[in-house]
C-alpha positions as CSV (number, residue, x, y, z in Angstrom):
1,X,-21.4,-39.5,39.0
2,X,-22.9,-42.3,37.0
3,X,-19.7,-42.7,35.0
4,X,-17.6,-42.8,38.1
5,X,-19.8,-45.3,39.7
6,X,-19.8,-47.4,36.6
7,X,-16.0,-47.3,36.5
8,X,-15.7,-48.3,40.2
9,X,-18.3,-51.1,39.6
10,X,-16.3,-52.3,36.6
11,X,-13.1,-52.4,38.6
12,X,-14.7,-54.4,41.4
13,X,-16.5,-56.7,38.9
14,X,-13.2,-57.3,37.1
15,X,-11.4,-58.4,40.3
16,X,-14.1,-60.6,41.7
17,X,-16.1,-62.0,38.8
18,X,-15.3,-65.6,37.8
19,X,-16.7,-67.8,35.1
20,X,-17.0,-71.5,34.7
21,X,-13.8,-72.9,33.2
22,X,-14.3,-73.5,29.5
23,X,-11.2,-75.7,29.0
24,X,-11.6,-79.4,29.7
25,X,-9.2,-80.8,32.3
26,X,-7.8,-83.3,29.8
27,X,-6.8,-80.4,27.5
28,X,-5.0,-78.6,30.4
29,X,-3.3,-81.9,31.3
30,X,-2.1,-82.7,27.8
31,X,-0.8,-79.1,27.3
32,X,1.0,-79.2,30.6
33,X,2.5,-82.6,29.6
34,X,3.9,-81.0,26.4
35,X,5.6,-78.4,28.6
36,X,6.9,-80.5,31.5
37,X,8.0,-83.7,29.8
38,X,10.7,-82.2,27.5
39,X,11.9,-80.0,30.3
40,X,12.2,-83.0,32.7
41,X,14.0,-85.1,30.0
42,X,16.4,-82.2,29.2
43,X,17.3,-81.7,32.8
44,X,17.7,-85.5,33.4
45,X,19.8,-86.0,30.2
46,X,22.1,-83.0,30.9
47,X,20.7,-80.7,28.1
48,X,18.7,-78.1,30.1
49,X,18.8,-75.5,27.4
50,X,17.1,-77.8,24.9
51,X,14.5,-78.8,27.4
52,X,13.9,-75.1,28.4
53,X,13.5,-74.1,24.7
54,X,11.0,-76.9,23.9
55,X,9.0,-76.2,27.1
56,X,8.9,-72.5,26.2
57,X,7.6,-73.2,22.7
58,X,4.9,-75.5,24.1
59,X,4.0,-72.9,26.7
60,X,3.6,-70.1,24.2
61,X,1.6,-72.3,21.8
62,X,-0.8,-73.9,24.1
63,X,-3.6,-71.3,23.7
64,X,-3.7,-72.2,20.0
65,X,-5.0,-75.6,21.0
66,X,-8.6,-74.6,20.6
67,X,-11.7,-76.7,19.6
68,X,-12.3,-77.4,16.0
69,X,-11.8,-80.1,13.3
70,X,-8.4,-81.8,13.6
71,X,-7.2,-80.5,10.3
72,X,-8.1,-77.0,11.4
73,X,-6.4,-77.5,14.8
74,X,-3.2,-78.9,13.3
75,X,-2.9,-76.0,10.8
76,X,-3.5,-73.5,13.6
77,X,-0.9,-75.1,15.9
78,X,1.7,-75.3,13.1
79,X,1.3,-71.6,12.3
80,X,1.6,-70.7,16.0
81,X,4.7,-72.9,16.4
82,X,6.3,-71.6,13.2
83,X,5.7,-67.9,14.1
84,X,7.0,-68.5,17.6
85,X,10.2,-70.2,16.3
86,X,10.9,-67.5,13.8
87,X,10.3,-64.7,16.4
88,X,12.7,-66.5,18.8
89,X,15.3,-66.9,16.0
90,X,15.2,-63.2,15.3
91,X,15.4,-62.3,19.0
92,X,18.3,-64.6,19.6
93,X,20.2,-63.2,16.5
94,X,19.8,-59.4,16.9
95,X,18.8,-59.1,20.6
96,X,22.0,-57.3,21.5
97,X,21.5,-54.6,18.8
98,X,19.0,-51.9,19.8
99,X,18.2,-50.4,16.4
100,X,17.7,-53.6,14.5
101,X,15.6,-54.9,17.4
102,X,13.5,-51.7,17.5
103,X,12.8,-52.2,13.8
104,X,11.9,-55.9,14.4
105,X,9.5,-54.8,17.2
106,X,7.8,-52.3,14.8
107,X,7.3,-55.0,12.1
108,X,6.3,-57.8,14.5
109,X,4.1,-55.5,16.6
110,X,2.2,-54.1,13.5
111,X,1.6,-57.3,11.7
112,X,1.0,-59.2,14.9
113,X,-1.6,-56.7,16.0
114,X,-3.2,-56.7,12.5
115,X,-4.0,-60.4,12.8
116,X,-7.0,-59.5,15.0
117,X,-8.9,-59.2,11.7
118,X,-8.8,-63.0,11.4
119,X,-10.2,-63.7,14.9
120,X,-8.9,-64.6,18.3
121,X,-7.0,-67.7,17.2
122,X,-4.7,-65.8,14.9
123,X,-4.6,-62.9,17.2
124,X,-3.0,-65.2,19.8
125,X,-0.4,-66.2,17.2
126,X,0.5,-62.5,16.7
127,X,0.8,-61.9,20.5
128,X,2.9,-65.1,20.9
129,X,5.3,-63.8,18.2
130,X,5.8,-60.5,20.1
131,X,6.4,-62.3,23.4
132,X,9.0,-64.6,22.0
133,X,10.8,-61.8,20.1
134,X,11.4,-59.7,23.3
135,X,12.0,-62.7,25.6
136,X,14.7,-64.2,23.3
137,X,16.2,-60.8,22.7
138,X,17.2,-60.8,26.4
139,X,19.6,-63.7,25.8
140,X,21.2,-63.0,22.4
141,X,23.5,-65.6,20.9
142,X,25.4,-66.5,17.8
143,X,23.9,-67.9,14.6
144,X,24.3,-71.5,15.7
145,X,22.7,-70.9,19.0
146,X,19.9,-68.9,17.5
147,X,19.1,-71.6,15.0
148,X,19.1,-74.2,17.8
149,X,17.0,-72.0,20.1
150,X,14.4,-71.2,17.3
151,X,14.3,-74.9,16.4
152,X,13.7,-75.8,20.0
153,X,10.8,-73.4,20.3
154,X,9.3,-74.6,17.1
155,X,9.7,-78.2,18.2
156,X,7.9,-77.4,21.5
157,X,4.9,-76.0,19.6
158,X,4.8,-79.1,17.3
159,X,5.1,-81.4,20.3
160,X,2.0,-79.8,21.7
161,X,0.3,-80.2,18.3
162,X,1.2,-83.9,18.4
163,X,-0.4,-84.2,21.9
164,X,-3.4,-82.3,20.7
165,X,-4.2,-84.6,17.8
166,X,-2.8,-87.8,19.2
167,X,-6.4,-89.2,19.8
168,X,-7.4,-88.4,16.2
169,X,-7.6,-92.1,15.1
170,X,-9.6,-93.0,18.1
171,X,-11.9,-89.9,18.3
172,X,-12.2,-88.8,14.7
173,X,-14.8,-86.2,14.1
174,X,-15.1,-85.6,17.8
175,X,-15.2,-81.7,17.5
176,X,-17.9,-81.9,14.8
177,X,-20.0,-84.4,16.7
178,X,-19.9,-82.3,19.9
179,X,-20.8,-79.1,18.0
180,X,-23.8,-80.8,16.4
181,X,-24.8,-82.4,19.8
182,X,-24.8,-78.9,21.3
183,X,-27.1,-77.6,18.7
184,X,-29.6,-80.5,18.9
185,X,-29.7,-80.2,22.7
186,X,-30.6,-76.5,22.2
187,X,-33.3,-77.5,19.7
188,X,-34.7,-80.0,22.2
189,X,-34.9,-77.2,24.8
190,X,-36.7,-75.0,22.2
191,X,-39.2,-77.8,21.5
192,X,-39.9,-78.4,25.1
193,X,-40.2,-74.7,26.1
194,X,-40.8,-72.6,23.0
195,X,-39.8,-69.0,23.2
196,X,-42.3,-66.5,21.9
197,X,-40.2,-63.4,22.4
198,X,-36.6,-62.9,21.4
199,X,-34.0,-65.5,20.5
200,X,-32.6,-68.4,22.4
201,X,-29.0,-67.1,23.0
202,X,-27.5,-70.5,23.9
203,X,-28.9,-72.0,20.7
204,X,-27.8,-69.1,18.6
205,X,-24.2,-69.4,20.0
206,X,-24.2,-73.1,19.3
207,X,-25.4,-72.6,15.8
208,X,-22.5,-70.1,15.2
209,X,-20.0,-72.5,16.6
210,X,-21.4,-75.3,14.4
211,X,-21.2,-73.2,11.3
212,X,-17.6,-72.3,12.0
213,X,-16.7,-75.9,12.7
214,X,-18.3,-77.4,9.6
215,X,-17.9,-74.5,7.1
216,X,-14.7,-72.8,8.3
217,X,-11.5,-72.3,6.3
218,X,-10.1,-75.6,7.4
219,X,-13.2,-77.7,7.3
220,X,-12.6,-81.4,6.9
221,X,-13.9,-83.3,3.9
222,X,-15.2,-86.9,3.6
223,X,-18.3,-88.9,3.4
224,X,-19.1,-88.5,7.1
225,X,-18.8,-84.7,6.6
226,X,-21.7,-84.9,4.2
227,X,-23.9,-86.2,7.0
228,X,-22.7,-83.5,9.3
229,X,-23.6,-80.8,6.8
230,X,-27.0,-82.3,6.2
231,X,-27.6,-82.2,9.9
232,X,-26.5,-78.6,10.0
233,X,-29.1,-77.7,7.3
234,X,-31.8,-79.9,9.0
235,X,-31.1,-78.0,12.3
236,X,-31.9,-74.7,10.6
237,X,-35.2,-76.2,9.2
238,X,-36.2,-77.8,12.5
239,X,-35.7,-74.5,14.3
240,X,-37.9,-72.7,11.7
241,X,-40.7,-75.3,12.2
242,X,-40.5,-75.1,16.0
243,X,-40.7,-71.3,15.8
244,X,-43.7,-71.5,13.5
245,X,-45.5,-73.9,15.7
246,X,-45.0,-71.8,18.8
247,X,-46.4,-68.8,16.9
248,X,-49.5,-70.7,15.8
249,X,-50.1,-71.9,19.3
250,X,-50.5,-68.4,20.6
251,X,-54.0,-68.5,19.3
252,X,-55.0,-71.8,20.9
253,X,-53.1,-72.7,24.1
254,X,-51.7,-76.2,24.2
255,X,-52.0,-77.0,20.4
256,X,-49.2,-79.4,19.5
257,X,-47.7,-79.6,23.0
258,X,-47.7,-83.3,23.0
259,X,-46.1,-83.4,19.6
260,X,-43.4,-80.9,20.6
261,X,-42.6,-83.0,23.7
262,X,-42.1,-86.1,21.5
263,X,-39.9,-83.9,19.2
264,X,-37.8,-82.9,22.2
265,X,-37.2,-86.5,23.1
266,X,-36.1,-87.3,19.5
267,X,-33.7,-84.3,19.5
268,X,-32.2,-85.2,22.9
269,X,-31.7,-88.8,21.9
270,X,-30.0,-87.5,18.7
271,X,-27.7,-85.3,20.7
272,X,-26.8,-88.2,23.0
273,X,-26.0,-90.4,20.0
274,X,-23.8,-87.8,18.4
275,X,-21.9,-87.3,21.7
276,X,-21.3,-91.0,22.1
277,X,-20.7,-91.8,18.4
278,X,-23.2,-94.5,18.7
279,X,-26.1,-95.6,16.4
280,X,-29.2,-93.5,17.2
281,X,-31.3,-96.5,18.5
282,X,-33.0,-94.4,21.2
283,X,-33.7,-91.7,18.7
284,X,-35.3,-94.2,16.4
285,X,-37.6,-95.4,19.2
286,X,-38.4,-91.8,20.1
287,X,-39.1,-91.1,16.4
288,X,-41.6,-94.0,16.2
289,X,-43.4,-92.5,19.2
290,X,-43.5,-89.1,17.5
291,X,-44.8,-90.5,14.3
292,X,-47.6,-92.3,16.2
293,X,-48.5,-88.9,17.9
294,X,-48.5,-87.3,14.4
295,X,-51.0,-89.9,13.1
296,X,-53.2,-89.5,16.1
297,X,-53.3,-85.7,15.9
298,X,-54.0,-85.7,12.2
299,X,-56.7,-88.4,12.5
300,X,-58.4,-86.5,15.3
301,X,-58.4,-83.3,13.2
302,X,-56.9,-81.5,16.2
303,X,-54.4,-79.4,14.3
304,X,-56.1,-76.3,13.0
305,X,-54.6,-72.9,12.4
306,X,-52.1,-74.3,9.9
307,X,-50.4,-76.7,12.4
308,X,-50.9,-79.7,10.1
309,X,-48.3,-78.7,7.5
310,X,-45.8,-77.8,10.2
311,X,-46.3,-81.1,12.1
312,X,-45.9,-83.1,8.9
313,X,-42.8,-81.1,7.9
314,X,-41.2,-81.4,11.3
315,X,-41.9,-85.1,11.4
316,X,-40.2,-85.6,8.0
317,X,-37.2,-83.5,9.1
318,X,-36.7,-85.4,12.3
319,X,-36.8,-88.7,10.4
320,X,-34.0,-87.3,8.2
321,X,-32.1,-86.2,11.3
322,X,-32.2,-89.7,12.8
323,X,-31.2,-91.2,9.5
324,X,-28.2,-88.9,9.0
325,X,-27.1,-89.3,12.6
326,X,-26.5,-93.0,11.8
327,X,-23.9,-91.8,9.2
328,X,-22.4,-89.0,11.3
329,X,-19.1,-90.3,12.5
330,X,-16.2,-92.6,11.6
331,X,-18.3,-95.7,12.4
332,X,-21.0,-94.6,9.9
333,X,-18.7,-93.1,7.3
334,X,-19.0,-96.1,5.1
335,X,-22.7,-95.6,4.9
336,X,-22.6,-91.8,4.3
337,X,-23.3,-90.4,0.9
338,X,-20.4,-90.0,-1.4
339,X,-21.3,-86.6,-2.8
340,X,-19.3,-83.8,-1.3
341,X,-21.1,-80.7,-0.1
342,X,-19.3,-77.6,-1.4
343,X,-18.9,-74.6,0.7
344,X,-21.4,-71.9,-0.1
345,X,-19.9,-68.9,-1.8
346,X,-21.0,-66.4,0.8
347,X,-19.4,-68.5,3.6
348,X,-16.0,-68.9,1.9
349,X,-13.2,-67.1,3.5
350,X,-12.1,-63.9,1.9
351,X,-8.5,-63.8,0.6
352,X,-6.2,-63.0,3.6
353,X,-4.4,-60.4,1.5
354,X,-7.6,-58.7,0.5
355,X,-8.7,-58.7,4.1
356,X,-5.4,-57.1,5.2
357,X,-5.6,-54.5,2.4
358,X,-9.1,-53.6,3.4
359,X,-7.9,-52.9,6.9
360,X,-4.9,-50.7,6.0
361,X,-6.7,-47.5,6.9
362,X,-6.8,-45.4,10.1
363,X,-10.6,-46.0,10.2
364,X,-10.0,-49.7,10.8
365,X,-10.0,-50.8,14.5
366,X,-7.5,-53.5,13.5
367,X,-5.2,-51.0,11.9
368,X,-5.3,-48.7,15.0
369,X,-4.6,-51.7,17.2
370,X,-1.7,-52.7,15.0
371,X,-0.1,-49.2,15.2
372,X,-0.6,-49.2,18.9
373,X,1.1,-52.6,19.2
374,X,4.0,-51.5,17.1
375,X,4.6,-48.3,19.0
376,X,4.0,-49.7,22.5
377,X,6.2,-52.8,21.9
378,X,9.0,-50.7,20.4
379,X,8.8,-48.0,23.1
380,X,8.7,-50.6,25.9
381,X,11.8,-52.4,24.5
382,X,13.8,-49.2,24.0
383,X,12.9,-47.9,27.5
384,X,14.0,-51.2,29.0
385,X,17.3,-51.1,27.2
386,X,18.0,-47.4,27.6
387,X,17.5,-47.5,31.3
388,X,19.0,-51.0,31.5
389,X,16.1,-52.2,33.7
390,X,16.8,-55.5,35.4
391,X,14.7,-58.2,33.8
392,X,13.5,-55.5,31.5
393,X,11.9,-57.9,29.0
394,X,9.0,-58.1,31.3
395,X,8.1,-54.6,30.3
396,X,7.5,-55.1,26.6
397,X,6.2,-58.6,27.3
398,X,3.5,-57.2,29.6
399,X,2.6,-54.5,27.2
400,X,2.1,-57.0,24.4
401,X,-0.1,-59.2,26.6
402,X,-2.2,-56.4,28.0
403,X,-2.9,-54.4,24.8
404,X,-6.2,-55.3,23.3
405,X,-8.3,-53.8,20.4
406,X,-10.8,-52.2,22.8
407,X,-10.4,-50.1,26.0
408,X,-12.4,-52.4,28.3
409,X,-10.3,-55.5,27.6
410,X,-7.1,-53.5,27.8
411,X,-8.1,-52.0,31.2
412,X,-9.3,-55.3,32.6
413,X,-6.3,-57.2,31.4
414,X,-3.9,-54.5,32.7
415,X,-5.5,-54.5,36.1
416,X,-5.6,-58.2,36.5
417,X,-2.1,-58.6,35.0
418,X,-0.6,-56.4,37.8
419,X,-2.6,-58.1,40.6
420,X,-2.0,-61.6,39.2
421,X,1.8,-60.9,38.8
422,X,2.2,-59.8,42.4
423,X,0.2,-62.8,43.7
424,X,2.1,-65.2,41.4
425,X,5.5,-63.9,42.5
426,X,4.6,-64.1,46.2
427,X,3.2,-67.6,45.8
428,X,6.1,-68.9,43.8
429,X,8.7,-67.3,46.2
430,X,7.0,-69.0,49.1
431,X,6.9,-72.4,47.4
432,X,10.5,-72.3,46.1
433,X,11.8,-71.3,49.5
434,X,10.3,-74.4,51.0
435,X,12.2,-76.6,48.5
436,X,15.5,-74.9,47.7
437,X,17.6,-76.7,45.1
438,X,15.3,-79.7,44.8
439,X,14.8,-80.0,41.0
440,X,12.0,-82.5,41.0
441,X,10.0,-80.5,43.6
442,X,10.3,-77.5,41.4
443,X,9.1,-79.5,38.4
444,X,6.1,-80.6,40.5
445,X,5.3,-77.0,41.5
446,X,5.6,-75.9,37.8
447,X,3.3,-78.7,36.7
448,X,0.6,-77.6,39.2
449,X,0.9,-74.0,38.2
450,X,0.9,-74.8,34.5
451,X,-2.3,-76.9,34.8
452,X,-3.9,-74.1,36.8
453,X,-3.0,-71.5,34.3
454,X,-4.4,-73.4,31.3
455,X,-7.5,-74.5,33.1
456,X,-8.4,-71.2,34.7
457,X,-7.5,-68.8,31.9
458,X,-11.1,-68.4,30.8
459,X,-12.5,-68.4,34.3
460,X,-10.5,-65.6,35.9
461,X,-7.6,-64.0,34.1
462,X,-6.0,-62.6,37.3
463,X,-5.8,-66.1,38.9
464,X,-4.5,-67.5,35.6
465,X,-1.8,-64.8,35.4
466,X,-0.7,-65.6,38.9
467,X,-0.2,-69.2,37.9
468,X,1.5,-68.2,34.6
469,X,3.9,-65.9,36.5
470,X,4.8,-68.7,38.8
471,X,5.3,-71.1,35.8
472,X,7.6,-68.6,34.0
473,X,9.6,-67.9,37.2
474,X,10.2,-71.6,37.9
475,X,11.1,-72.2,34.2
476,X,13.6,-69.4,34.2
477,X,15.1,-70.6,37.5
478,X,16.3,-73.7,35.7
479,X,18.3,-71.3,33.5
480,X,19.9,-69.7,36.5
481,X,17.6,-66.7,37.0
482,X,17.3,-66.1,40.8
483,X,13.5,-66.1,41.5
484,X,13.9,-64.2,44.8
485,X,16.0,-61.2,43.8
486,X,13.9,-60.6,40.6
487,X,10.6,-60.2,42.4
488,X,10.5,-56.4,42.8
489,X,11.9,-55.9,39.2
490,X,9.2,-58.0,37.7
491,X,6.4,-56.2,39.6
492,X,7.8,-52.8,38.5
493,X,8.1,-53.8,34.9
494,X,4.6,-55.3,34.9
495,X,3.1,-52.1,36.3
496,X,5.0,-50.0,33.7
497,X,4.0,-52.3,30.8
498,X,0.3,-52.2,31.8
499,X,0.4,-48.4,32.2
500,X,2.1,-47.9,28.9
501,X,-0.6,-50.0,27.1
502,X,-3.4,-47.9,28.7
503,X,-1.6,-44.7,27.9
504,X,-1.4,-45.7,24.2
505,X,-5.1,-46.3,24.2
506,X,-5.9,-42.9,25.8
507,X,-3.6,-41.0,23.4
508,X,-5.1,-42.8,20.3
509,X,-8.3,-44.5,21.2
510,X,-10.7,-46.5,19.1
511,X,-13.7,-46.4,21.4
512,X,-16.4,-48.8,20.8
513,X,-19.0,-46.1,21.1
514,X,-17.7,-44.7,17.8
515,X,-18.3,-48.0,16.1
516,X,-21.6,-49.0,17.8
517,X,-23.8,-47.3,15.2
518,X,-22.0,-49.0,12.4
519,X,-22.4,-52.4,14.0
520,X,-26.1,-51.8,14.5
521,X,-26.5,-50.5,11.0
522,X,-24.9,-53.6,9.6
523,X,-27.2,-55.7,11.7
524,X,-30.4,-54.0,10.5
525,X,-29.2,-54.1,6.9
526,X,-28.5,-57.9,7.3
527,X,-32.1,-58.3,8.5
528,X,-33.2,-56.4,5.4
529,X,-31.2,-58.8,3.3
530,X,-32.9,-61.7,5.0
531,X,-36.4,-60.3,4.3
532,X,-35.3,-59.7,0.7
533,X,-34.6,-63.4,0.4
534,X,-38.2,-64.1,1.3
535,X,-39.7,-61.8,-1.3
536,X,-39.5,-64.1,-4.4
537,X,-38.6,-66.2,-2.4
538,X,-35.0,-67.5,-3.0
539,X,-34.1,-71.2,-2.9
540,X,-33.6,-72.9,0.4
541,X,-29.8,-72.9,0.1
542,X,-29.6,-69.2,-0.5
543,X,-32.0,-68.5,2.4
544,X,-29.7,-70.6,4.7
545,X,-26.7,-68.6,3.6
546,X,-28.5,-65.3,4.3
547,X,-29.6,-66.5,7.7
548,X,-26.0,-67.4,8.5
549,X,-24.8,-63.9,7.5
550,X,-27.6,-62.4,9.6
551,X,-26.5,-64.4,12.7
552,X,-22.9,-63.1,12.2
553,X,-24.1,-59.5,12.0
554,X,-26.3,-60.0,15.1
555,X,-23.4,-61.5,17.0
556,X,-21.1,-58.6,16.0
557,X,-23.7,-56.1,17.2
558,X,-24.1,-57.8,20.5
559,X,-20.3,-57.9,21.0
560,X,-20.2,-54.2,20.2
561,X,-23.0,-53.4,22.7
562,X,-21.3,-55.4,25.4
563,X,-17.9,-53.7,24.9
564,X,-19.4,-50.3,24.8
565,X,-21.2,-51.0,28.1
566,X,-17.8,-51.7,29.8
567,X,-16.2,-48.5,28.5
568,X,-16.0,-45.4,30.8
569,X,-17.7,-42.3,29.6
570,X,-20.2,-44.0,27.3
571,X,-23.2,-41.6,26.9
572,X,-26.3,-43.1,28.5
573,X,-28.4,-42.0,25.5
574,X,-26.2,-44.0,23.1
575,X,-26.2,-47.0,25.4
576,X,-30.0,-47.0,25.5
577,X,-30.2,-46.6,21.7
578,X,-27.9,-49.6,21.2
579,X,-29.6,-51.9,23.6
580,X,-33.1,-50.9,22.4
581,X,-32.2,-51.4,18.7
582,X,-30.5,-54.7,19.4
583,X,-33.6,-56.0,21.2
584,X,-36.0,-54.8,18.5
585,X,-33.8,-56.2,15.8
586,X,-34.2,-59.6,17.3
587,X,-37.9,-59.3,17.0
588,X,-37.5,-58.6,13.2
589,X,-35.3,-61.8,12.9
590,X,-37.9,-63.8,14.7
591,X,-40.8,-62.5,12.6
592,X,-38.7,-63.3,9.4
593,X,-38.0,-66.8,10.6
594,X,-41.7,-67.4,11.2
595,X,-42.6,-66.0,7.7
596,X,-40.0,-68.3,6.2
597,X,-41.5,-71.3,8.0
598,X,-44.8,-70.7,6.0
599,X,-43.0,-71.5,2.8
600,X,-40.6,-74.1,4.2
601,X,-43.3,-76.6,4.7
602,X,-44.0,-77.2,1.0
603,X,-44.4,-75.5,-2.3
604,X,-44.6,-71.7,-2.5
605,X,-48.4,-70.9,-2.2
606,X,-49.8,-68.7,-5.1
607,X,-50.9,-66.2,-2.5
608,X,-47.3,-65.3,-1.9
609,X,-47.4,-63.0,-5.0
610,X,-49.3,-60.6,-2.7
611,X,-47.1,-61.2,0.3
612,X,-43.7,-60.7,-1.5
613,X,-44.2,-57.0,-2.4
614,X,-45.2,-56.1,1.1
615,X,-42.1,-57.9,2.5
616,X,-40.0,-56.0,-0.1
617,X,-41.4,-52.7,1.1
618,X,-40.7,-53.5,4.7
619,X,-37.1,-54.6,3.9
620,X,-36.5,-51.3,2.0
621,X,-37.6,-49.2,5.0
622,X,-35.6,-51.3,7.4
623,X,-32.5,-50.9,5.2
624,X,-33.1,-47.1,5.0
625,X,-33.3,-47.0,8.8
626,X,-30.0,-49.0,9.1
627,X,-28.2,-46.7,6.8
628,X,-29.5,-43.7,8.6
629,X,-27.9,-44.8,11.8
630,X,-24.4,-44.1,10.6
631,X,-25.5,-40.5,9.8
632,X,-27.3,-39.9,13.0
633,X,-30.0,-38.0,11.1
634,X,-33.8,-38.4,11.4
635,X,-35.6,-40.5,8.8
636,X,-39.0,-39.9,7.6
637,X,-40.6,-43.4,7.4
638,X,-43.6,-43.4,5.0
639,X,-46.9,-44.3,6.7
640,X,-47.8,-46.5,3.8
641,X,-46.5,-49.7,5.3
642,X,-49.4,-50.0,7.7
643,X,-51.9,-49.2,4.9
644,X,-50.3,-51.8,2.6
645,X,-50.5,-54.4,5.3
646,X,-54.2,-53.8,5.7
647,X,-54.7,-54.0,1.9
648,X,-52.7,-57.3,1.9
649,X,-54.9,-58.7,4.7
650,X,-58.0,-57.7,2.8
651,X,-56.8,-59.4,-0.4
652,X,-55.9,-62.6,1.4
653,X,-59.3,-62.7,3.1
654,X,-60.8,-63.8,-0.2
655,X,-58.5,-66.8,-0.6
656,X,-59.5,-70.4,0.3
657,X,-56.4,-71.1,2.5
658,X,-57.7,-69.6,5.7
659,X,-54.8,-70.9,7.8
660,X,-52.2,-69.2,5.6
661,X,-54.3,-66.0,5.4
662,X,-54.6,-65.8,9.2
663,X,-50.8,-66.6,9.7
664,X,-49.8,-63.9,7.1
665,X,-52.1,-61.4,8.7
666,X,-50.7,-61.9,12.1
667,X,-47.1,-61.9,11.0
668,X,-47.2,-58.9,8.6
669,X,-49.0,-57.0,11.4
670,X,-46.0,-57.8,13.7
671,X,-43.5,-57.0,11.0
672,X,-45.1,-53.6,10.5
673,X,-44.9,-53.0,14.2
674,X,-41.3,-54.1,14.2
675,X,-40.3,-51.6,11.5
676,X,-42.3,-48.8,13.0
677,X,-40.8,-49.3,16.4
678,X,-37.3,-49.3,15.0
679,X,-38.1,-46.1,13.1
680,X,-39.4,-44.5,16.3
681,X,-36.2,-45.4,18.2
682,X,-33.9,-44.2,15.4
683,X,-35.7,-40.9,15.0
684,X,-36.1,-40.3,18.7
685,X,-32.4,-41.1,19.4
686,X,-31.0,-39.4,16.3
687,X,-29.3,-36.9,18.5
688,X,-27.4,-39.6,20.5
689,X,-23.6,-39.1,20.4
690,X,-21.9,-41.1,17.6
């Protein structure tokens, strides 16, 4: 009953749930301009085929116009345009030959599906290639026509790329500045309202985006980028200090509240300066106020319980933030440091060939998705040709769009694809009947639909599909395809394509519930790595790299838990295990960050030689628990951790640094509780289905 209810609730939620659009209107408008302008010029100049080809290339490439450094964006768009042009070329050349096309579908489907290992951006490139292959195969032509058609599609993609980076000289470093501003706004919120339990999800997401933007495969280089990377590292350190201050204030309410409010003002002013690419004048004034508060607090002796060191550290870090903000951007590039920050080894991208080789196994989700894509795309194409379905290219096209690496996304996309296609066809039919044979009216309709598709794609996929369907119908009408007679054929092919994608998933699934334990295990082992970095402890750069890897593992685990929640038939016991472990894992991360803040404020205290072995023991037990998850077997956790924690507290009680001793006692007590709780959950749920 519960599974049936969950499925019905999922269906209803899929149909009615909307999100806030995540695409700026200016992006939707510039993408639409790249589609409409060449089409209008081609129609006006008497070369409709060229205009249609360029418009199709821009339309299929527009979702590769994603945020990121301009070099990264241009590389991504070039790859998308090139793959679309090559796929179109192959489709035009061999589209009339069933066997060669079937082989091309197998190759394009497999390698296009395998691109999911490199993230959503390249996954879209793979899907675009599949779409252009089957669409162009519907209108085969000779070599000259194929070269012209493929070149037109490539030109459309590159035209969209030109529109995307056209503002580069005027808005250089805009993506980097915005990513940094988002992080510093999150830090300002953390300073104003410190969280004592769990993570700040918005801040964590912003930190992940910032790390990708500044340290990704196509990260930009230059003197201003030095300032950006310094600000990235400072953001990590500021967060640690804010976390530590919040922890210390749990013993005396209100300690440091005035100082944190001043810090929040500095951080917000910094974010505003980054957003506007202006000198941080307001941040400098806010910093002067904060430094006055620092002097007053220290002079009054009102910062007990170890707050003094953290206030001094945070004040110095905020001064560095304001100083580097003055260099962060094209206007401050002349004043930025010349030394180039190298990409940390652990954050460098793995060789693409090595990544692909590692995923050429049936145990890989990407491999299974690639095989499904190859089989479904080929089968859909063969069926459409064998039965000579009118407008049959909609069948493999729909299957390629709908099929996703996980069941929940495939089901949701399939359902919304069918509903959106029906609505889009009805809407377009009505609009075109009101303006028969009026070319410029049809262009206007297509413009509105294209803007709606690009703007609303992230808000509600069904509405976006309705707009996309209308856009494609109008585009094809310029090539002579009757939009009225094809309505029922397109609905039928859309329904068949969606059903075929779901059937492939049912026959050879890769359910998230089979991967959840692995994702959670990797998360716990990443937390153990983080604790290990605090044992000696490692240098600040290494600790930052380990924190970055930890965030990635936590994000992957959260995504796995979310996908599993949306799958039908997920055992309630496994779902509870996943959610409980994820929540308690966050507690470990927070405890580790607070421990790190104790050594971030200055030199490593001599007392740490007693603390390090205890942290090492805790990390070892945590790693053992993480590894046990993949075996679903009970783990006997030694009871010595609590005894060693008490021994540690007793040893530190004889030291002169009472503030450090009290902080270590409190945090090691909590770390012990964290590990014991996770052990209890793992052992209690060891019988949960894998």
